[in-house]
C-alpha positions, 0 to 999 in steps of 0.5 A: 947706615946700609941701604938696600935697593928695593926690587919692586918687580919681585913683590907681585910674584909673591902675591900671584903665588899666594893666590895660586895657592888659594886656588889650589886649596879651593879646588881641593875643598870642592872636589879633592883635586881637579874639580874646577877643571872638570871638563879637562880631567886630564889636566893637573894644572890646579892639582900641581899648584902646591909647587907655589910653596917652592917658588916662595922658598926660592924667592925667600933665599933670593930676597934674604941674600939681597937684603941681609947678605952684606951684614953677614958677608964677613962674619956672623956677629952676635949683634947682627944675628940678633938684629936679623932674628928680631926682624924676621920674628917681627915679620912672620910670627905675629900673623902666624900667632893670630891665625893659630889662635883664631883656628884653635878658637874656631875648632873649640867653638865648632866642637862645643856646638856638636860639629863632628871633627873632619879627619883631613882637617883636624886629625892632628889638632891636639895639645902637642901640635899646639905646642909645636905650632907655637914654637914653629916646630910643626914641620920638623917630623913631629907629626903624621899630618897637618895641624891647625892652620895647615898652610903654616907648615912652610912658615915653620920650615922658613923660620929655621932656615932663617936661623941657618941662613947667616952662616951660609952667606960667607962660605957661599960668597967664596964660591967661584962660578963653577962652585955656585953652579954645582951648589945650584945643581945639588939643590935639584939633586936634593929635590930628586932625592925627595922624590925617590927616597922621602916620598915613599916613606911618608906616613899618615895617621890611621884615620887617614889610612885611605891616603896610603893606597895611592902609589908614590908619585914623582913629586916633591910635595913633602910638608909636615914630614921632611918639609925642612929639606924641601925648604932648604933646597929651594932657599939655597937655590934662591941664594945661588940665583941672587949670586947669578943676578949680581953677575947678570947671568943670562941677562941678555935673554932673561930681561925680556917680557916675552921670555918671562911669558914663555917661562910661565907657559913652560911651567904651566905645561909641565904641570898640565902634563904632570911632568915630575916636579924636579923638572917643573921647578927648573922654571922658577929660578929663571922666572925669578931672574927674569923679573929681577932684571926686568924690562920696560914693559915688565916694569910697567906691568909688575909695578902697577899699584894693584899688583904691588898691593897684592904682593904686600898682602901676600903673607896675609893671603897665605896665612888667612885663607885656610882659617877662612875656609875652615870658618865657612865649612863650619858655618855650612856644617852648623846649618846642616845639623839635625837635617837627614844625611844623604847617602854618599858624597855631596854632589860636586859643583859644575865647573862654572859654579866652582870658579864662581865660588873660587872668585867669591872666596878670593874676593873675601880673602883679599878683603880680610888680608888687606885688613890683617896687613894694615892693622896687624902685620905692619903695626906688630912688625913696627912695634916689635922692631921699635922695641928691640931697637929702642932697647939696644939703643938704650943699652948702647947709649945711642938714639934709636932708629926704626927699621922701615924695610918691608922685609 
């Protein structure tokens, strides 16, 4: 049985990226961008945190090649592809389905008690989008806006990237040094093509026509349309970084705690000054390599129990935080039913109040995520893997073995 070294330093990075995504969405909910830095209106640090999704994509490509690369190194067999598909399905689908069902029920109850639908949240919530969400198709250019649990758009793109991944392993393994470098460079060309050609043609529904007035920005923030391209470039870049990790690219420089701090500061500065996304993303694969190589101090810090737990809960954090936001918004709206409406938008909280709200919501999200991880994610994953393994073993007449890998 093949064993794979567990790269524990990468686990906390998932949790940190998930929390930064939560902060990004809280900031949007409080004041449509930048409200939590209201005294520093020129800073776009929080408004650029959508790039954490791109870090997820890069990390995913890196991890997939590390965990499953050996199984597809020579060819893609039917049995190995089936095992891989079941493992990935067991990893992502149970929680996706649970949060989808919860969100559908939440909005059904909200509408039944007389709450009006918020266009930015519910404009694409209908029967067809429920179908596409169930089959993880909702980020494949079938909609004009986010639907149901908005954050799950990236799960849609990753799922289909998983289906492509096994067929990339062998051709990528044949690449030489320059071949790998060229593929990595082409990923950045792909990011640039999103900025130049894709962003200007994105569409929005008529109910959100006011969003069309903003001119195209030098961003790669595509999701419900062309999101798969964004995932593809990040995932493949992550695969190339794993090839570099195996060859110890830049290890003498990157395997240093001060280096990863400098790289982190670099991408934060880029976001602060709204540097085009294609340049900001350059820091992500370097941060990933630095953490993977590790160092004495880095290993102690990233290996701490709280950060490891945060990484374990990262998927739950990512998929549960928006349903929680929608729940709180619905409760507040319900309490306001029948009260006279004030003219104009509601007053924005101060920066201090914004951060207090943010911290309270993060605490709530962590509590909920710890429960969904323990009582939903892990049991569902183990059960599905056990059922599939047991079935395969019965067919072959051999004892069953349950896959206990976290990924």
